[in-house]
N, C-alpha and C positions, 0 to 999 in steps of 0.2 A: 456309972452311966448305963454301962451295958447291964448290971444287975437291975437297975430301975426298969430298963427295957422290957427285961425278962418277965418283971412283975406284973406287966400288962398282958401278958399271955393268957393267963387263965381267965382273966376278965374277960377278954374278947372272946374265948372259947364258950365261956359261961352264958355269954348274950348271943351265942350262936352265930358268930360270925364265919363266914365261909361255910355254913351248914347248909345243904341242899334240902334239907326236911323242915316241916313245919308250915306247910302251905304252899300257895301258887306262886307263878313267877311275879304277879303284881305286887303281891304283899312282900315278896323278896326284895323288890327295888325299893319300896318305900323304906323297908327296913336298912337297906344299904345307906340311902339318903340320911336317914336319920341317924345311922350309925357313923358315917362321914361327919356330920354336923358335930356329932359329939367327940368323935376322935382329931380331927382335923380344926383345932380351935384356935390355933395362934398362927401368926405370920412370921415368915423367916425373918432374921435380925442382922442386919451388916452394920459397919461402921459408917458414919456420917460423912466421911471425907476421905480420901485418899491422896497421896502424892506419890508421882511415881517417876523414874527416870528410863529413859530408852537411848542406847547409843545408836546414831544414824548407821544405816546399812545393817542393822540387826533387828530381830522380831520379839526380842524377850523384853519385858517391860518389869522392871523391878519395883514393886509397890511397897508403900509404907503407911498402915500397917499392912501385913499380906491380906491378900483377898479370901477370906473366910465368911460363911454364912451360917448362923444357928436358928435352931427351930425348937421351940418349947415342946413342940407334938413328940419329940424324940422320947423315947426309942420306937414309937409307933412306926412301923414301915410305911412308907410313902408319906404320910403327913409328917413325919418328923424328918425327912431326907430333902435334900437340895437337888433340885433337877436341872436347873438353869440359872445363868447371868444374861441379863440383857442391858444391851447399851444404846441409850437414846441420843439420837443425832443423825444428821444427814451426811452421808459421804464419810465416814469417819475410818481412819485407816487401821482400826483396832477391833479386836473380839476377845469377848471373854469365856472362858471354856470350865467347866467343872472338872475337876480332877477326882473328887471323892464324894459321891452323894451323901453318903452317911456323915462324913467329919465335915462337908460343907465347904471344902478348900476348893479355891478356882485360881486360874491362870489369866492374866491379861497379857496379850500378845499381838503383835503387827500382822495385818494381813497382807501388807506391800512394803517395800524399802522405805524408810522414814529418811527424808533429806532435811537437815537441820538449817541449809541455806533456804529451803522453802519455806519451813514454818518451826520456829523453836519450841513452840509448847502447844498443848491440846487441853482443853477442859471439856469435860462431857458429864451425863448422869448414868448412874448403873443401879439396876435392881437386882434383887436374888428371888427366885422361884422356888418353893417347894413342890413335892410329887402329888401333892393332893391326897385323896384318903385310898385311891387304889390306882393298880396300872392302868385302867381305863378311865379312870377320873380325871376330867379336863378342868375342873374347878381348882386350879393352882392357886395357892395363896401366895402374893408377892410382898416384897419386904418395902421398907420406906426407900427414898431416892436418896443416893450417896453422890456426892461431888467427886470427881476423879481429875486431878491435874496432873498433867504428865509433861515433862520437859525432855527435850531432845538433847542429848549429849553429842558435842561436836567432835567430829575427826579433823585433824589438821590434814587435809587433802590438797587444798591450795596454796600455791606459792607467792608472794608478794610480788605487784606489778608496779612500775612508775606510772605515775599520771601523764608525763610527759616523755616521748622518745628520747628527746635532748634538751639542754637547757643551756642558755648563753647569758653573760654577764660582761659588763664593761667596767673596768675598774681604772682608778687614775694610779699612774706609779708614785712611788714613795709614801703610800698611806698603809698603815695597817687596820682592815676592817674587822669589826666584830661580826658580820655576817655579810657576805657578798651577795649570796641567794641562799634559797631552800628548795631542796629536793624533797618530793612526797611519794611515798608509795602506799598501795593499799593492798587488803587481802581480803578475799571474798569469802572465807570462812565465816562462821556466824557466832563463834563464842568469841569472848574479849581475849582468852588465852592466845587463840589461834588468827584472829582477825586484826590485830593491833601488831604494830610494827614496835618492835622494841629496840632496834639498832640499825645504825646505817654505818657503812664502811667504804672507804676510798681504795679502791683495788689497785689502781695505778701506783707506781712506787716512785720514789725520789722526787716528790712534786711539793712545793712549799704551801701545800693547803691541808686543812682539816676539816673533820665533819664532826658534828655531836648527834646525840640520840635523836634529837628533833629534825634531822636533815640540813642543817644550817651549816654552810660551807664559809670558812674564813681562810684568810691567808697568815701563814706562820711567820713571813718575813716581808720586808718591803720588795716590792716587784719594781722591775726596769723596764722602761719601754725599749731603750737601746740593747739590752741583753736579751729579751725575749718579748715579742709583742703579742702571742696568743699561747695559752696552755688548753691542752685537751686532757680530762680526766675522766676516769671510769668509777661509776659509784654503784655499790649493791645495797639491797635491804635484807634485814632478818625479821620474821613476825617473833612472837614470844614462845613460838614452838622451836625456834632456833633454825626454820626452815628459810633459806635463802632465795632472792629473789630469781624468777626463771631467766631474766635477761638484764644486764647491768645497763644503766642510762649513761650517756655521754653528757659531759659538762664542758663548755667552751667558755673560757675567760680570756677576753681582750682587755690589752693593757693600752691604755693610751697615754698620752704624755700629758703633764700638767697642764690643766687647761689654761690655754693663753688666747686672749681675744684676738682675732684675725680672719682672714678670708679663706674658705677651704675648697676644694675642689676646683683647682683650675690648673692649667699648665704652662709652663714656662715658654715653649716654644709654639708658635701658631704659623703654619705655613700658609702663603698664600700665592694661588697659581693665577698667572696674568690672564685677564678675562672673565674671573669667576665673580665678578660683582661684589654685592656686600656680603661678608664673611664673619659671623659672630665669633668674638674673642674669647670670653667666658661662657660658655651656653650652659655650664652645670655650677657656677660660681655661687656660695653663699657665706654668710658672715656668722661667726660663731662668736658670741658675746658672754659666754660662761654664766648663763643665768643672770646676767645684768638687765636691770631694769631701764631699757633705753628710750628716751624720750624723743629723740631726733638724731638724723645721722646726714652727714654731707659727704658726698664722694665726688672726688677730682681725678678724671681720667685724661692723662696726657700722652699723646704721641709724638714722641722725640725724633725729630728728623732732620735737625740742624745741621746733621754731617752729610745728607743726601743732597748733592747739587747746590743750588742757592736757598737753603734752607727748608726744602721739601721737593718733592717730585712733581717738577713742573715740566711741561714741553720743552724740549732742547733745539727748537728750531732757531735760526737766527733771530735775532731782534728786530730786524726789517721784516720778516714774516710774521713774528707774532704780533708786531704792531699793526700789521695788515690784518690778522685773523681777529683783532680786537676791535677794529674800525677806527683805528687812529688816523688822523690827518696825514696826507701826504706830506713830503719835504722833510722828512725825519734824517738826520745825518747821524750815522754810527760812527761814534770816535774810537771805538775798539772793536773794529771787524777782524773778521778771520785773516790771518797773514796771507797775502796773495801777491801776484805781480802788481794788480792796481792799489792794493792796500798794503803797502810793505811797510808801513810806520810802527806796526806791532809785532814786526817779525823779530826783534831783539827782546821783547819782552818774556819772561817767565809765564807759562799757559798751560792750563790744563785742557786739553785739547778736546775731551769728551764732554764738557760742559761751557767750553769758550770762558772759562774764568781765569782773569789775569791778576797775577801775583807780584806785589809791590814789596820788595825787601829793604827798602830805604836807599837803595843806590842807583835806581835808575828810573828814567822819564821816557816819554815818547813826544817828539815833534809832529805836530798834525800839518802836513803841507799846505803851501798857501792855495786859497781858493775852494777849499772844503767846506770852510764855515765862513759865511759873510763876514766881512771885516766889521762893521757895525751892526750890532743887534737892534732890533726894532723895541719898542716899549713892551710888547707881547713876544714871549718866548717861554719854552718848556725844556728844562734839564732833567734826565730821568737816569737811574743808575741803580744797581745792587751792589750793595756794600757791606763787607764784614770787617770789622775793625776793632781791636783791643786797646787797653790803655796805652799811652803814647809813652815811650821809653824815658829814661832820666827824671830828674829831679824837676827841673824846669822844662816842660815841654815845648818843643819847636812848631811852628805852624807843619801841618801835613796837607800839602797840596793834592786836591783830586783833579781839578782843572783849573788852568790859569792862562790868562790871554795877556800878556805883557810886551814891553817894548824889546824890538830885537836888537838893537844897538844904541850906543849913547846914553840912554837914561835906562831908568828901573821903575817905570811905571806901570801899575799892575790896573788893566782896563775893567777886568771883570775876572771873578776867581770864585772857586768853591773849594774851602779847604776845611780841617778839621784842628782845632785847637782847645787843648783841655778838656777833651770830651764834649766839645761845643761845636757844632756845625755852624759855619759862618759863609753866607755868601756875600759876596764885593761886587758892586756894581757902580763904576764911576762914569758918569755922563760927561760928552766933551761939552765945551762952550757953546759949539753950533746947534746942540740940541738943549743945553739949559745954561743959564747963568746966574743961577741963585743956589743957595744953600740948600741941598737936596738930600734925601736918604741915601746912604751909601752903602752900609753895613747892616746885616739882618742876622741876627745871632739866635740860636735855638740850643736849649740844653735838655739833653734827653739822655735816659740810663742806656738806651738801646744803641747809642753811638759807640759805646766801648764795651759792649757785652760778648765780643767775639761770636755774633750770630750774624747771620745773614737777614739784611732788611731791604725794602724795597723803597727807595727814595724819589720823589717826585716835586721840583720846584717848578711852581707856576709862576710867571713874572708877569703882573700887568702895572707896570711901574706908575706910581711908586708903591704898589701894593706886592708883597711877596709872599706867598703861601706855601708850606711844605706839607706835604702828604707823605706818612711813613706808614708803610703796610695798610694803605688805605683809609687811614685815619689822619684828620686835620689838626695841624698844629700851627700856632701864630709865633711869630718870633718874640722871644720875652726882651728883645733888647734890639734897637734900632738906633744907630748913629748916623748923623749926617756929615757931609764933607761937600767942598767946592768941586764944581766940575774940572776936568782935566784941560789944561792948555792946549790949544791946536797945535800940531807939529806935523811935519813929513816923514816921521819915523814908522818903519815899517813894523808890524805886530807878530808875535810869535805864540800860536796858540799850543799848549803843551798838555799832557796828560801825567799823573804821577808825581809830578815835580814843577817849578815854575822856572821858567827860563830868566837868566839875570844877565841881560846884555851889556848893561852899563853900569858905572861907578865901580866896578872890578877890572884887575889887569886883564884877565883872561874871561870871555864869556862863558857861563856854565849853569849847570843845573843845580837848584838849590830848593830847601823845604821839601824834602822828599816824604812820599806817602808810605806808611806801613799798614799793610794790610790786602784785602783783596777787591777788585772791582770785576762787574761785568756789566755788559748793556747798558754802556755809558753812550747817551745820545743827546741831541740837542735840536729843538724843532722851532727855527726862526719864525716869527710872525705869527703865532698862533699858540694856545694854551689848550692842554688836554682837560677833558671832561671826566668827572668823577668815575663813570661809567666804565670809560677806556681805563682809567687807572685802576680800578678792582679788577679787570679782566686781566691785565698785564701782571699782576703779583699774584693771581688766584692759583692756589696748589690743586694738583690733580688727583692728591691722595688726602685722606683724613678720616676721622672718626664718624659714624653715622649710626642712627638708631633704627632697626627694623620694626616696622609697624608701631607708629607713635601713638597711634590709637588705644594700644594695648598697654600701654604703661601703668595705667590704673591712676585712680584718683589720689591727689595729694602728693604727686610727684612732682616737683620743679627742676626744669633743667635749662641749662644755657651753653650755647656754644661760642668760642670765640671767632672772630672773622675768617680765619683760616681752617677752622674746624679741626685743630690738633688738640684743643682741650675743651672737655666737655665737664660739666659741673652739674650734678643732680642732688636733689635734697628731699627728703621725708621723713615721715614720724612713724612708719610701719616697716619692720625688717623685711617682713615677707615681700611687701611692694618693691622695695629696695633691692632686694636679691632679684626679683624678676626684671626689673629695669636694667640692672647692670649685665644680665645675661643677655639683654637684647642689644648691646652695644657692640658694633662691628666696625670693622676696617675696609675701606674702599678704596681703589685705584682706578681711575678711569682712562688711564692711558693704556693704548693697544701694546705699547712697547715699554713697560715700566723700568725705572732702574731697579736692577736687582741687588739684594743686600738687606742688612738688617734695620729694622725700624724698632726702637726700643719704646716699651709702654711702662707706665706707672700709674697705679691707682693708690691715691692717698685717702684717708677717711678721718673726720671728725665726728666722734660721739658724744651726745649729750644724755645724761641721765636727768630723772625728776629729781629736782632741788640742788642740782649741783651743775656746775658750769662745764666741766669736762670729766667724765666718769671713769675711763677706760681708755686706753691707748691702743688702736690697731694698727699693726706693722702695715708698711706700703707693700702693694704687690709688684714686683719687678719682673716683666716678662720681655717677650720681643716677638715682632713679627718677621718672618723670614720669606722676602718677596723672590720667588724663583725665577730663573732666567726664563726670559721670553723667547719663543720660536722665533729665529732670525730668518727674516726673509732673504730669498735669493732674486735679485731682480736682475731680469734678464732683457736686452735690447736686442730685437732681431728684426730683418728685413733685408733689402736687396743691399749688397756691399760694393756693388760695381755699376755705375752706370755710362753709357755713350750718348753723346747727343751733338746734334749739329751745330754748327758756328751760329747758325741763324737763331738758334733758340738761346744761346748765351746772349745774344745781342739784343733780344728783344725786350720788350719793357717788363715782362712777367718775368724773365729768367727762367732758370732750370729749378725745377722741384726737387729738392736734394733727397726727402726721405717721404716719399709718397706712400709707402707700404708698411712704415716703421710699426712694430708692435712692442709696447711693455708690458712684460709679464712678470708677476712674482709671485714665487712659489716655495714651499718648504717640504723638507723631506721627513715623510712619517714613515717610521720603520715598522715593517709587518713580520711576525714569524710565520714561516713556512706552514702550510696548511696540514702535512702528515707530521705531525710531532715525533713520529719514530725516525723520521730521516735527519740527517746531519748536515743537510742543506744549510748554505748560510742565510742570515735574514735578508729580506729584500727591503728595498725602499721605494715608497710610491710618492712622486710628487703632486702635492696638491695646491691648486692655487689658493691664493689669499687675495684680499684687498687692502689697499692702505694708500695713505696719500705720499706725494713726493713734494719736496720744498725746492728743488732747483734741477735743471738740467743746463749743462754747459757744453756748448758747441765750439771745440777747438778748431783753428786752423793749423794742420800739420805741414811742415816744411816751409817756414816763413810767413810772415804776417801778410796780411791782404794790402794791396795797392790801391789806396783809396781814389786814385786819379784814373782807374780802369776797372775795378773789381769791388764788389760789397756784398754783403748778405742782407736781405731783407725781409720784414716780416710784417704784415697790415696791424697797426695799434687794436683797430676793432677785434681781431682774433684774439687778443690778450685781454681786453678790458672784458669782454662778454663772458670771458671765463675766471675773471677776477686773478689774472696773473699780471705780472711785471716783468721787464727785459731791459738788459743793457747791452749795448752794441758797440763794437770797437774793431780794430784791425785785427787783434788777436782771437776773435769770434762772437758769438753771441751767447748770452746767458739769461735763461729764462728762471724766473724765481717767482715763489709764493707757494702758501700750501693749497694743494690741490690734488684731485683723484688723478690716478694714472690714465684714465681716458682723457682727461682734459690735457694733460700734457702731450698724448698722442696726437689730439686733434690739432694743437698748436705747432708741433713738430712738422706735421704733414704740409705745412704751410711756409715752411723756410724755404726761402728760394735764393739761389747764387746767381749773380749777373757779373757779365766780363765784356766790356766794351770793346775790347781787342783780343778775341780768342785766338787769332791766327797763330800766334807765339805760343800758346799755352797747350802743353801736352796733357796734363793731368792735375788735378787739385785733391787733396786729401783732407778729410775733417774728421773729427771724433767726437763722439757724444758720450757723455757720461751724466748719470743722474744719481739723485740722493734723496733720502729719507731721513729726517731727524738731524739736519745740519751736518752730514756726512757720517753720521752712526751707521747707517747702511747704505752701502753703493751698488751700483749695477757694473755689469762689465763694459769694457771700454769698446764702444762700436765703432769700427772703422769704415769709413766710406770713400771709395774712390772714383772721380769723376772725370771722366776724359772728353776729349774734343774728337767729334767724328768728321773728318777734313773731307772736301769733295774730290781729292785726288784717290780716294780708297775706294771708291765706288765706280760702276760702269758708267761709260758715257750714254748709253742707250737706257739705263735704268737708275732711277735716284733711289737711294735707301734713305729714309728719313731718320730712323733710329732703330736701334736695336737693345732689347733688355732682356736678359736673361735672369728670371727671380726663381731662386731657389725655393721649394716648397717649404710651408711652414711647420717646423718640425715641433712637436711635443712628444717629451718624453712621458709616458704613462707608468711603465712599471719597469724597473731594471734593477739590477744587483746594485749594492751601496759602492762597489768599487768602479762603478761606471763614470767616465769622465763627463765632462760638460759637453753640451750639444755643439756638434761640428757643423758649422756652416759651409756649403758648397760654394764654388764661385766659378764664373765662367770667363775663360781668358779670352782676348782678342783672336788666337789661331783658330779657335773653334767656330768663330762667326766666319773667318775667312774660308773655312772647309766647307762650310754650310752652302756659302755663294758659290764655290767651285762646283759642287756635286750638282746644284741645281741648274747652273748654265751647261755641264755637260749633259745631263739629262733633257734638257731642251733642244740642244743640237742633235740628240739621238733621236728624239722624236720628230724633229725636222726631217732627217734623213729618211727615217721610215716613211714618213708622210710623201716625200718626193718619189720614193722607190713604189709605193702603192699606186701613185698615181698615174705614174708612167705604165704601169701593168695595167691598170684599169683602163687606160687610154689606148692601147694597144688593142686590147679586145673589144673595146668599143669600136674601133677602127675596122677591125674584122668584119663584125656584126653590120656594120653599116654600109659595107661594100657590098656584103651578101643580098641585104635586105634592098639595097638600090637596082641590084639586077633583077630581082623577081617583082618589086613592086613599081618603085618609080626611080627616078633618075634625080639626083640634087647635087650641087657644087659646094663641095667643102673646102675650097681654096682659101678662103676666107675666115676659115673656124679658128677662133681663138677660146681656149678655156682656161678660166681663172680659178684656182683652188686655193683654199685657205686652210692647211693641215691643223691649224690649232682649233678650229671650229669643230662643233660637235655634229657630224653628219647625220641627217636624218633619213636620207634615202636608204633603202634597203639594198643590201649588198655591200655597204661599207663594214670595215672590220669592228668589231666590238671591242676587241684587245687595244686598238689605237686610242680609241675613245676613254677607256680606264686608265691608259698609261697618260694620258693628257690631263685627265681630272686629277689624279694623284699630284702630278708635278704642280697643277695649278691650288691645290689644296695646301702642300707645303708651303709654297710661296705666300699664300694667304694667311695662314695660321702663323707664320713667322712675322708678318706685318702686323697681323692684329694684335699680337702679345706685345710689339713695342707700343702700339698706338693707345694700348690701356693706360699707360702711364702717363700721357699728354693731357693737357688741359681741353676743354671741349672745344673751344674755338680753334686750337691748332688741329684737332681732329677733323674738324670740318675742313679747314683749309688744306691740310695734308691729304686728306680723303680725294678732294677733288685734283689735286696733283696727281694722285696716283692714278686716277680715273684717265686722264689725260696720257699720261704715260703708257698706261695699259692699250688706250685705243692707238697710239702711235706704233706700239709692239705689233698690234695686228694689222696694221698698214703696212708696216715693212715686210711683214710674211707674207703678204698677197704678192703673186708674181706671174708672168705670162710665159706660158710652155709652148707658145706656138713655134717658136723657133728652135726647140730641143730637137736634136738630132734621134732619130727612132732607128 
């Protein structure tokens, strides 16, 4: 090659290349062009394509084949040399440089760092250029275009990362899973070697899980919900360059028990605060069907209150008060009243005093005294009762008498009776011959399961002879069997009415009770002459607690629901699980009593699920929960007022008598404990008495120290005061009883009008009375307020001054804020000795004022006489022998020169007397105030007349 190029030299010299002779400049230029055209006859030559590799973050490109350009004009200088390689393309990060012009070797390199993640390969065009014919020649020849394809070689610079920071799965216990879940990691490197994840690994040790190369996690043993409910494991990943993940991922596996259909997310205990209204029972409950295709579901929610009172939480007022509240007709006779002096026939019975429930154990009965119930009932009457009864003991059950009216002696005839026999309720009514003389209906039989279910039920028997109707829990039942009998023959044998057994007075050696009742009774009443309406019956047996639904409008379509009459059972039905869940979440408990019975109410939710094409597909366990009704705040009922009265004999003898409680106040409060304001102190907690409003059901006024003598004394109250306030009362020599459900203000107004009269008060010193009020039939009682009334006799007052009466009324005390240990409110009283002291002091002050007046009059008279005598000598002469001066020292003198101190002292005495008199006058009736006011005016005038005196005979 080199030899060839040297052979060209003589030829070039022979042609005169490079010689400056032989002509001018223009001719030389033409010759050079001609020579160049003859010398640079060929284009450079390169390969048609190149393949290269460059490692990222490096500038050297390794080409295959190497970058070399050839020119056939070699070894001619310039024409046979390679001066440049040019790359065609925009913004390519490569450049080509010539390493050797003569050999045509070149190099392809990167102008800036190459990032495989941005671009993995490049393709462009490259051409080679020779040097032309000479150094100044610009007419370079270029080769053909060659394609260069460069691939960027990746570097493992990125670590794998997981797509999720944490994974969670739920598995069922007792199963082996092929794959519980799959974790996945990625790598940002560009090459398959470094961008692909070749392996996963569980970092956490001693866990029953394994993972494969694809990231699938499985359990290696059966999991137990009871052993462990949740697992937390860490997992890492490796790319194919064995670079681990930058951060491990957390996998949580929750173990759930074997899927069992049932209700989820409910609490067993639901607390109910009195006064809370309607409280949801299961606000988050939902049904788990284990992916069963459910077509319909029926839910029955039952509130079990059979052990609360008489079957549920009802008002515990007396039967008499409840009858009045419900608008029942008057004349109802309570056959099982609370034991008292007037109703002592129930004193020997077993009783639960909190609810007035009488328990009969088959060995006792009660005789109703004569005169309580009329001897012969009319064709219309009503019998009501609460009864709880179980199956009768023994193989052959005997009659169990609830109510029986039989012969007291000689014979054993039953005139009317109500009894249970073989779980059948039987009512017997035998007419007398004077009422009927034909074969008439006599026994009425009802067969009901509720009679022996050991639950409380309310029974009402309406008699409109010959028709007898039974109401049980508000529902009507006709007798399934009616038997006839002849009327009873007339006789003069007395009858005995009994409860809990039947009196057998004849046909036995010794009269005794028979046919005893086994069970519990309450509110047994009889109403002669009238039947009760359906409305009253429903009211009397209504429960004050039950199930409720919040927002019926939001139940959703397709939900059917039904309540039983007492709202203790709710049935809902629907075909959509979501709607059923929302409907059950709205079921709530409500108790409208202000003071509900505290304790547990059991709840049960039962379900029936149907699937498509099957009658019953899955079985849902019942929900057993309970409502805990908390204890209500107990009220403290306080009676306050004047506890000592003095009245003149005339007022005791008057037609209106003495008003006993003109200023009585009934206040109910409860103690609210408050923490001290400064939490850093160790001071004890204090209690604030806050007033509360509620009803009362009776107030008893008892006579202390012996009953009233009806021949000379009595307690009186206008019936209009009772009727307009819907209250009733009974009066006896032992006291006065006001009853009926009413507000405290109503009872106050009625008690203000209680009067005491005594036609012979001369021998009476004092009379003592005691008031005690109650709410809820004695569940909450007031303090015992004692009043002492004394007679103010004439001998106790001055002859010149008549004192009408004196009332010392203590201020009305209200405890607003006091420590918890503070005792009850103390009432001050004023004893008669204080009144006596006040009168004596007043009289002494009056005598002192009179003496001072006399003294001042005498001094003034002497001074006046001296001035008169002097004036008489100067001006005129006049005779004063007949002068008489009359002075009233109790009057206010208007003339100048009178002492102001005397006037002030006199006014103070008069104000003391008048204020004492006005206090006593406030408690009298308006008519008495007018009459007594006139008397006091007359006495005052007489007192002033007696104080006028003639001083003409006084020695000076």
